[in-house]
C-alpha positions as a Markdown table, in Angstrom:
| # | Residue | x | y | z |
|---|---|---|---|---|
| 1 | Met | 21.0 | -5.1 | -8.4 |
| 2 | Ser | 19.3 | -8.4 | -7.7 |
| 3 | Asp | 21.0 | -8.6 | -4.2 |
| 4 | Leu | 19.8 | -5.1 | -3.4 |
| 5 | Leu | 16.3 | -6.0 | -4.4 |
| 6 | Gly | 16.4 | -9.0 | -2.2 |
| 7 | Leu | 17.3 | -6.9 | 0.8 |
| 8 | Leu | 14.5 | -4.4 | 0.0 |
| 9 | Leu | 11.8 | -7.0 | -0.4 |
| 10 | Ala | 12.8 | -8.7 | 2.9 |
| 11 | Gln | 12.6 | -5.4 | 4.7 |
| 12 | Met | 9.2 | -4.6 | 3.1 |
| 13 | Arg | 7.8 | -8.0 | 4.3 |
| 14 | Arg | 9.1 | -7.4 | 7.8 |
| 15 | Asn | 7.4 | -4.0 | 7.8 |
| 16 | Gly | 4.0 | -5.5 | 6.7 |
| 17 | His | 3.9 | -4.2 | 3.2 |
| 18 | Asp | 1.5 | -6.1 | 0.9 |
| 19 | Asn | 2.6 | -8.3 | -1.9 |
| 20 | Gly | 1.3 | -5.8 | -4.4 |
| 21 | Thr | 4.1 | -3.5 | -3.4 |
| 22 | Thr | 6.8 | -6.2 | -3.4 |
| 23 | Arg | 5.6 | -7.2 | -6.8 |
| 24 | Asn | 6.0 | -3.7 | -8.1 |
| 25 | Tyr | 9.6 | -3.5 | -7.0 |
| 26 | Leu | 10.3 | -7.0 | -8.5 |
| 27 | Asn | 8.7 | -6.0 | -11.8 |
| 28 | Val | 10.5 | -2.7 | -12.1 |
| 29 | Cys | 13.9 | -4.3 | -11.3 |
| 30 | Arg | 13.3 | -7.1 | -13.8 |
| 31 | Cys | 12.3 | -4.7 | -16.5 |
| 32 | Tyr | 15.3 | -2.4 | -15.8 |
| 33 | Ile | 17.7 | -5.3 | -16.0 |
| 34 | Ala | 16.0 | -6.6 | -19.2 |
| 35 | Tyr | 16.3 | -3.2 | -20.8 |
| 36 | Ser | 20.0 | -3.2 | -20.2 |
| 37 | Gly | 20.4 | -6.2 | -22.4 |
| 38 | Lys | 22.3 | -8.1 | -19.7 |
| 39 | Ser | 21.4 | -11.1 | -17.7 |
| 40 | Ala | 22.6 | -9.3 | -14.5 |
| 41 | Leu | 23.4 | -5.7 | -13.7 |
| 42 | Thr | 25.7 | -4.5 | -10.9 |
| 43 | Ile | 24.6 | -1.5 | -8.8 |
| 44 | Lys | 27.2 | 0.8 | -10.2 |
| 45 | Glu | 26.3 | -0.2 | -13.8 |
| 46 | Gly | 22.6 | 0.3 | -13.1 |
| 47 | Phe | 22.6 | 3.7 | -11.3 |
| 48 | Thr | 24.1 | 6.0 | -13.9 |
| 49 | Arg | 22.4 | 9.1 | -15.0 |
| 50 | Glu | 22.9 | 8.2 | -18.7 |
| 51 | Arg | 21.1 | 4.8 | -18.2 |
| 52 | Leu | 18.3 | 6.3 | -16.2 |
| 53 | Leu | 17.6 | 9.0 | -18.8 |
| 54 | Ser | 17.9 | 6.4 | -21.6 |
| 55 | Tyr | 15.4 | 4.2 | -19.8 |
| 56 | Gln | 13.0 | 7.1 | -19.5 |
| 57 | Asp | 13.3 | 7.9 | -23.2 |
| 58 | Tyr | 12.4 | 4.3 | -23.9 |
| 59 | Phe | 9.2 | 4.6 | -22.0 |
| 60 | Glu | 8.2 | 7.9 | -23.7 |
| 61 | Gln | 8.9 | 6.5 | -27.2 |
| 62 | Asn | 6.7 | 3.5 | -26.3 |
| 63 | Gly | 3.8 | 5.9 | -25.4 |
| 64 | Cys | 3.8 | 5.4 | -21.6 |
| 65 | Cys | 2.1 | 8.2 | -19.6 |
| 66 | Lys | 4.0 | 10.5 | -17.3 |
| 67 | Asn | 2.6 | 8.9 | -14.1 |
| 68 | Thr | 3.7 | 5.4 | -15.2 |
| 69 | Ile | 7.2 | 6.7 | -15.9 |
| 70 | Gly | 7.2 | 8.5 | -12.5 |
| 71 | Ala | 6.1 | 5.4 | -10.6 |
| 72 | Tyr | 8.9 | 3.3 | -12.2 |
| 73 | Asn | 11.5 | 6.0 | -11.5 |
| 74 | Arg | 10.5 | 6.5 | -7.9 |
| 75 | Ile | 11.1 | 2.8 | -7.2 |
| 76 | Leu | 14.5 | 3.0 | -8.9 |
| 77 | Arg | 15.2 | 6.1 | -6.7 |
| 78 | Ala | 14.1 | 4.3 | -3.6 |
| 79 | Met | 16.4 | 1.4 | -4.5 |
| 80 | Phe | 19.4 | 3.8 | -5.0 |
| 81 | Asn | 18.7 | 5.5 | -1.7 |
| 82 | Lys | 18.7 | 2.2 | 0.0 |
| 83 | Ala | 22.0 | 1.2 | -1.6 |
| 84 | Val | 23.5 | 4.5 | -0.4 |
| 85 | Lys | 22.4 | 3.8 | 3.2 |
| 86 | Leu | 23.9 | 0.3 | 3.0 |
| 87 | Arg | 27.2 | 1.8 | 1.6 |
| 88 | Met | 26.8 | -0.2 | -1.5 |
| 89 | Ile | 27.3 | 2.9 | -3.7 |
| 90 | Ala | 28.4 | 6.5 | -3.1 |
| 91 | Pro | 25.9 | 9.3 | -2.8 |
| 92 | Asn | 25.1 | 11.2 | -6.0 |
| 93 | Pro | 22.7 | 14.2 | -5.5 |
| 94 | Ala | 22.6 | 14.8 | -9.3 |
| 95 | Leu | 21.8 | 11.3 | -10.3 |
| 96 | Phe | 18.1 | 11.8 | -10.8 |
| 97 | Glu | 18.3 | 15.3 | -12.3 |
| 98 | Gly | 16.1 | 15.4 | -15.4 |
| 99 | Val | 14.6 | 12.0 | -14.4 |
| 100 | Phe | 10.8 | 12.4 | -13.8 |
| 101 | Thr | 9.8 | 11.1 | -10.4 |
| 102 | Gly | 6.6 | 13.1 | -9.9 |
| 103 | Cys | 2.9 | 12.7 | -10.4 |
| 104 | Glu | 0.8 | 14.6 | -12.7 |
| 105 | Pro | -2.9 | 15.4 | -12.0 |
| 106 | Thr | -5.1 | 12.7 | -13.5 |
| 107 | Asp | -8.6 | 13.0 | -15.0 |
| 108 | Lys | -11.2 | 13.8 | -12.3 |
| 109 | Arg | -12.2 | 10.5 | -10.6 |
| 110 | Ala | -14.3 | 11.8 | -7.7 |
| 111 | Leu | -18.1 | 11.8 | -7.9 |
| 112 | Ser | -20.2 | 14.9 | -7.0 |
| 113 | Met | -22.1 | 15.0 | -3.8 |
| 114 | Glu | -25.4 | 14.6 | -5.9 |
| 115 | Asp | -24.0 | 11.5 | -7.6 |
| 116 | Ile | -22.9 | 9.9 | -4.3 |
| 117 | Ala | -26.3 | 10.5 | -2.8 |
| 118 | Arg | -28.1 | 9.0 | -5.8 |
| 119 | Leu | -25.8 | 6.0 | -5.8 |
| 120 | Phe | -26.3 | 5.3 | -2.2 |
| 121 | Lys | -30.1 | 5.5 | -2.4 |
| 122 | Leu | -30.4 | 2.9 | -5.2 |
| 123 | Asp | -33.4 | 0.6 | -4.9 |
| 124 | Leu | -32.0 | -2.9 | -5.3 |
| 125 | Ser | -35.1 | -4.8 | -4.0 |
| 126 | Lys | -35.8 | -6.5 | -7.4 |
| 127 | Pro | -34.7 | -10.1 | -7.5 |
| 128 | Thr | -32.8 | -9.4 | -10.7 |
| 129 | Leu | -30.6 | -7.0 | -8.8 |
| 130 | Glu | -29.8 | -9.3 | -5.9 |
| 131 | Lys | -26.2 | -9.9 | -7.1 |
| 132 | Leu | -25.5 | -6.2 | -6.7 |
| 133 | Arg | -26.6 | -5.9 | -3.1 |
| 134 | Lys | -23.3 | -7.1 | -1.5 |
| 135 | Ser | -21.2 | -4.9 | -3.8 |
| 136 | Cys | -23.4 | -1.9 | -3.0 |
| 137 | Asp | -22.9 | -2.6 | 0.8 |
| 138 | Trp | -19.1 | -2.9 | 0.3 |
| 139 | Met | -19.2 | 0.4 | -1.6 |
| 140 | Val | -21.0 | 2.3 | 1.1 |
| 141 | Leu | -18.9 | 0.7 | 3.8 |
| 142 | Met | -15.7 | 1.8 | 2.0 |
| 143 | Phe | -17.0 | 5.3 | 1.8 |
| 144 | Leu | -17.9 | 5.4 | 5.4 |
| 145 | Cys | -14.5 | 4.1 | 6.4 |
| 146 | His | -12.7 | 7.2 | 5.1 |
| 147 | Gly | -12.5 | 5.8 | 1.5 |
| 148 | Met | -11.0 | 2.5 | 2.6 |
| 149 | Ser | -9.4 | 0.5 | -0.3 |
| 150 | Phe | -11.1 | -2.7 | -1.4 |
| 151 | Ala | -7.9 | -4.7 | -0.6 |
| 152 | Asp | -8.1 | -3.4 | 3.1 |
| 153 | Leu | -11.9 | -4.0 | 3.3 |
| 154 | Ala | -11.7 | -7.6 | 2.0 |
| 155 | Arg | -8.9 | -8.4 | 4.5 |
| 156 | Leu | -10.6 | -7.0 | 7.6 |
| 157 | Lys | -10.7 | -9.5 | 10.4 |
| 158 | Lys | -13.5 | -9.9 | 13.0 |
| 159 | Ser | -10.8 | -9.2 | 15.7 |
| 160 | Asp | -10.2 | -5.7 | 14.0 |
| 161 | Val | -13.6 | -4.4 | 15.3 |
| 162 | Lys | -13.6 | -3.4 | 19.0 |
| 163 | Asn | -15.8 | -0.9 | 20.9 |
| 164 | Gly | -17.2 | 0.7 | 17.8 |
| 165 | Tyr | -13.8 | 1.1 | 16.1 |
| 166 | Ile | -12.0 | -0.7 | 13.3 |
| 167 | Thr | -8.2 | -0.9 | 13.7 |
| 168 | Tyr | -6.2 | -2.2 | 10.8 |
| 169 | Arg | -3.0 | -1.7 | 8.9 |
| 170 | Arg | -3.1 | -0.6 | 5.2 |
| 171 | Gln | -2.0 | -3.3 | 2.8 |
| 172 | Lys | -0.3 | -0.9 | 0.6 |
| 173 | Ser | 1.9 | 0.9 | 3.1 |
| 174 | Gly | 1.5 | -0.9 | 6.4 |
| 175 | Ala | 0.4 | 2.3 | 8.1 |
| 176 | Pro | -1.9 | 1.7 | 11.1 |
| 177 | Leu | -5.4 | 3.3 | 10.8 |
| 178 | Thr | -8.4 | 3.5 | 13.2 |
| 179 | Val | -11.9 | 4.3 | 12.0 |
| 180 | Lys | -14.8 | 5.2 | 14.3 |
| 181 | Leu | -17.9 | 3.3 | 12.9 |
| 182 | Leu | -20.9 | 5.3 | 12.1 |
| 183 | Ala | -24.4 | 3.9 | 12.6 |
| 184 | Lys | -24.8 | 2.9 | 8.9 |
| 185 | Ala | -21.4 | 1.2 | 8.9 |
| 186 | Lys | -22.5 | -0.8 | 12.0 |
| 187 | Glu | -25.7 | -1.8 | 10.4 |
| 188 | Ile | -23.8 | -3.2 | 7.3 |
| 189 | Ile | -21.3 | -5.1 | 9.5 |
| 190 | Ala | -24.1 | -6.6 | 11.6 |
| 191 | Arg | -25.8 | -7.8 | 8.5 |
| 192 | Tyr | -22.9 | -10.2 | 7.6 |
| 193 | Arg | -21.6 | -10.9 | 11.1 |
| 194 | Gly | -22.6 | -14.5 | 11.2 |
| 195 | His | -21.7 | -15.4 | 7.6 |
| 196 | Asp | -19.2 | -18.1 | 8.6 |
| 197 | Asp | -18.2 | -18.8 | 12.2 |
| 198 | Lys | -15.1 | -20.4 | 11.0 |
| 199 | Ser | -13.8 | -17.6 | 8.8 |
| 200 | Pro | -11.6 | -15.0 | 10.5 |
| 201 | Tyr | -12.7 | -12.4 | 8.0 |
| 202 | Leu | -15.3 | -9.8 | 8.9 |
| 203 | Leu | -17.1 | -9.8 | 5.6 |
| 204 | Pro | -17.9 | -12.6 | 3.1 |
| 205 | Ile | -15.5 | -11.4 | 0.4 |
| 206 | Leu | -12.6 | -13.8 | 0.6 |
| 207 | Asp | -12.6 | -17.6 | 1.1 |
| 208 | Tyr | -10.4 | -18.2 | 4.1 |
| 209 | Lys | -9.7 | -21.8 | 2.9 |
| 210 | Arg | -7.8 | -20.4 | -0.1 |
| 211 | Glu | -4.0 | -20.3 | 0.4 |
| 212 | Asp | -3.3 | -17.6 | -2.2 |
| 213 | Ile | -5.2 | -14.7 | -0.6 |
| 214 | Asp | -3.6 | -12.1 | -3.0 |
| 215 | Thr | -5.0 | -13.9 | -6.0 |
| 216 | Ala | -8.4 | -14.3 | -4.3 |
| 217 | Cys | -8.4 | -10.6 | -3.6 |
| 218 | Arg | -7.6 | -9.6 | -7.1 |
| 219 | Ser | -10.4 | -11.8 | -8.4 |
| 220 | Ala | -12.9 | -10.3 | -5.9 |
| 221 | Leu | -11.8 | -6.8 | -6.9 |
| 222 | Lys | -12.5 | -7.5 | -10.6 |
| 223 | Lys | -16.0 | -8.8 | -9.7 |
| 224 | Phe | -16.6 | -5.8 | -7.5 |
| 225 | Asn | -15.6 | -3.3 | -10.2 |
| 226 | Arg | -17.9 | -5.1 | -12.7 |
| 227 | His | -20.8 | -4.6 | -10.2 |
| 228 | Leu | -19.8 | -1.0 | -9.5 |
| 229 | Lys | -20.2 | -0.2 | -13.3 |
| 230 | Glu | -23.6 | -1.7 | -13.3 |
| 231 | Leu | -24.5 | 0.3 | -10.2 |
| 232 | Gly | -23.1 | 3.4 | -11.9 |
| 233 | Val | -25.5 | 2.8 | -14.9 |
| 234 | Leu | -28.5 | 2.3 | -12.6 |
| 235 | Ala | -27.7 | 5.6 | -10.8 |
| 236 | Lys | -27.3 | 7.4 | -14.2 |
| 237 | Ile | -23.7 | 8.3 | -13.4 |
| 238 | Asn | -21.8 | 9.4 | -16.5 |
| 239 | Ser | -18.3 | 8.5 | -15.4 |
| 240 | Val | -17.1 | 4.9 | -15.0 |
| 241 | Leu | -17.4 | 3.7 | -11.4 |
| 242 | Thr | -14.5 | 1.8 | -9.8 |
| 243 | Ser | -13.3 | 1.2 | -6.3 |
| 244 | Tyr | -10.6 | 3.9 | -6.8 |
| 245 | Val | -13.5 | 6.4 | -7.5 |
| 246 | Ile | -15.0 | 5.6 | -4.2 |
| 247 | Arg | -11.8 | 6.5 | -2.4 |
| 248 | His | -11.3 | 9.7 | -4.4 |
| 249 | Ser | -14.9 | 10.7 | -3.8 |
| 250 | Trp | -14.6 | 10.5 | 0.0 |
| 251 | Ala | -11.5 | 12.6 | -0.1 |
| 252 | Thr | -13.1 | 15.2 | -2.3 |
| 253 | Ala | -16.4 | 15.3 | -0.3 |
| 254 | Ala | -14.4 | 15.7 | 2.9 |
| 255 | Tyr | -12.4 | 18.6 | 1.4 |
| 256 | His | -15.6 | 20.4 | 0.1 |
| 257 | Thr | -17.1 | 19.9 | 3.6 |
| 258 | Gly | -14.3 | 22.1 | 5.0 |
| 259 | Ile | -12.0 | 19.4 | 6.5 |
| 260 | Ala | -8.4 | 20.3 | 6.4 |
| 261 | Thr | -6.1 | 18.5 | 3.9 |
| 262 | Ala | -3.9 | 17.3 | 6.8 |
| 263 | Leu | -6.8 | 15.6 | 8.5 |
| 264 | Ile | -8.0 | 14.0 | 5.2 |
| 265 | Ser | -4.4 | 12.8 | 4.7 |
| 266 | Asp | -4.3 | 11.1 | 8.1 |
| 267 | Ala | -7.7 | 9.6 | 7.7 |
| 268 | Met | -6.7 | 7.9 | 4.4 |
| 269 | Gly | -3.4 | 6.7 | 5.6 |
| 270 | His | -1.3 | 8.8 | 3.3 |
| 271 | Lys | 2.3 | 9.3 | 4.0 |
| 272 | Thr | 2.3 | 12.9 | 3.1 |
| 273 | Glu | -0.1 | 15.7 | 2.4 |
| 274 | Glu | 1.3 | 15.9 | -1.1 |
| 275 | Val | -0.3 | 12.4 | -2.0 |
| 276 | Thr | -3.7 | 13.8 | -0.8 |
| 277 | Arg | -3.3 | 16.9 | -2.8 |
| 278 | Ile | -2.9 | 14.8 | -6.0 |
| 279 | Tyr | -6.5 | 13.6 | -5.2 |
| 280 | Leu | -7.7 | 17.1 | -5.0 |
| 281 | Leu | -5.7 | 19.0 | -7.7 |
| 282 | Arg | -8.5 | 18.8 | -10.2 |
| 283 | His | -10.6 | 21.0 | -7.9 |
| 284 | Asp | -8.3 | 23.9 | -7.8 |
| 285 | Ala | -10.4 | 26.0 | -10.1 |
| 286 | Glu | -13.2 | 26.1 | -7.7 |
| 287 | Val | -11.0 | 26.9 | -4.8 |
| 288 | Ile | -9.2 | 29.6 | -6.7 |
| 289 | Gly | -12.5 | 31.0 | -7.9 |
| 290 | Gln | -13.6 | 31.4 | -4.3 |
| 291 | Ala | -10.3 | 33.1 | -3.5 |
| 292 | Asn | -10.9 | 35.4 | -6.5 |
| 293 | Gln | -14.3 | 36.4 | -5.2 |
| 294 | Met | -12.8 | 37.2 | -1.8 |
| 295 | Val | -10.2 | 39.5 | -3.5 |
| 296 | Trp | -13.0 | 41.3 | -5.3 |
| 297 | Asp | -15.0 | 41.6 | -2.2 |
| 298 | Ala | -12.0 | 43.0 | -0.3 |
| 299 | Leu | -11.5 | 45.6 | -3.0 |
| 300 | Phe | -15.0 | 46.7 | -3.9 |
| 301 | Gly | -17.2 | 45.2 | -1.2 |
| 302 | Lys | -17.7 | 48.5 | 0.7 |
| 303 | Met | -18.5 | 50.3 | -2.5 |
| 304 | Glu | -21.2 | 47.7 | -3.4 |
| 305 | Lys | -22.6 | 47.8 | 0.2 |
| 306 | Gly | -22.8 | 51.6 | -0.1 |
| 307 | Lys | -24.9 | 51.3 | -3.2 |
| 308 | Gly | -27.1 | 48.8 | -1.6 |
| 309 | Lys | -28.1 | 51.0 | 1.4 |
| 310 | Gly | -31.7 | 50.3 | 2.4 |
| 311 | Lys | -31.7 | 46.9 | 0.7 |
| 312 | Arg | -31.6 | 43.6 | 2.5 |
| 313 | Lys | -28.0 | 42.7 | 3.2 |
| 314 | Gly | -26.8 | 39.2 | 2.8 |
| 315 | Lys | -24.7 | 37.3 | 5.4 |
| 316 | Gly | -21.0 | 36.8 | 5.3 |
| 317 | Thr | -18.3 | 39.0 | 3.9 |
| 318 | Gly | -18.6 | 41.1 | 0.7 |
| 319 | Ser | -21.5 | 42.0 | -1.4 |
| 320 | Pro | -24.9 | 40.1 | -1.0 |
| 321 | Asp | -24.4 | 38.7 | -4.5 |
| 322 | Ser | -20.8 | 37.4 | -4.0 |
| 323 | Gly | -21.8 | 33.8 | -3.6 |
| 324 | Asn | -19.9 | 33.5 | -0.2 |
| 325 | Val | -23.1 | 32.6 | 1.7 |
| 326 | Ser | -23.8 | 29.5 | -0.3 |
| 327 | Phe | -20.2 | 28.4 | -0.3 |
| 328 | Phe | -19.5 | 28.9 | 3.4 |
| 329 | Ser | -22.8 | 27.3 | 4.5 |
| 330 | Gly | -22.2 | 23.7 | 5.5 |
| 331 | Val | -18.4 | 24.5 | 5.7 |
| 332 | Gly | -18.2 | 25.9 | 9.2 |
| 333 | His | -17.4 | 29.3 | 10.5 |
| 334 | Asp | -16.6 | 31.8 | 7.7 |
| 335 | Ser | -13.2 | 32.7 | 9.1 |
| 336 | Asp | -12.2 | 29.0 | 9.2 |
| 337 | Ala | -13.3 | 28.4 | 5.6 |
| 338 | Lys | -11.5 | 31.6 | 4.4 |
| 339 | Glu | -8.4 | 30.6 | 6.2 |
| 340 | Arg | -8.5 | 27.1 | 4.6 |
| 341 | Ile | -9.2 | 28.6 | 1.1 |
| 342 | Ser | -6.3 | 31.1 | 1.5 |
| 343 | Ser | -4.0 | 28.3 | 2.7 |
| 344 | Glu | -4.9 | 25.8 | 0.0 |
| 345 | Thr | -4.7 | 28.4 | -2.7 |
| 346 | Ser | -1.3 | 29.7 | -1.7 |
| 347 | Lys | 0.0 | 26.1 | -1.8 |
| 348 | Arg | -1.2 | 25.6 | -5.3 |
| 349 | Leu | -0.3 | 29.1 | -6.9 |
């Protein structure tokens, strides 16, 4: 299995995957071999259904959450598929039956629109809050750049900005992304443009003189998350604020503005829409509630309209009290919004 891992890591580096991804593969492989009780494990010995299920049981008995187990098993599955392609092992469609490789919805991480607005309007003019100003700028910039990850923000180069656009590759997946800079984003970038003429980095987050950029980025992320917690307290936000919350918040805000899931997925650099839907699953109740209202209006809307003759009628479809007006305002045309709700609901039910 070590030989297979070496081939995978070399391929990932050629494809531009970040060191975090390669570290994950390395850790999973080491843990799997260590669990076997052997110093080395052949591919045929490693990829048996009995061993995979036993490994999963080991995780469950040690209190690991479903998503941790799924993440480990997905890497093992990717390794097996690669071995099959390289003809190092025969295909086995039933190998991962009963082995959890999915993702379960996590606790809500996104902020409400009100929380976001309050956070972005914080007054940090006091000298005692000076240390938070840069972190606040990074937070706003991440949000304005489609929920860009902190790892990607920190590594942005000056050469990535051209003609009002940022073009870069995601550290996690190597996927190319292009972001049109809004006025506020341009303002923040201009504020730090001349921070160090020798530095290739767009923002003063990483020290270009350090050789181990990955370590420097992890250290900067810890500091950033500490500052985010302080900013969250100042803005009276109940949930713990982290860089990941900012990314989730952009996805959720875009979704509730009426932007299609496919477009959100592309903007965030997700490989599939399924990944994006994991971000949005906690909001199904609201979407399904609106769909339920539409069903009620379709069945009884005419009856309620008949009762209300002579009274002022509300806009939109259904009864004046249905709530559709407030929901569809700010979303776009009613028909577009209904189509999105119907589509998203059918995918989830």
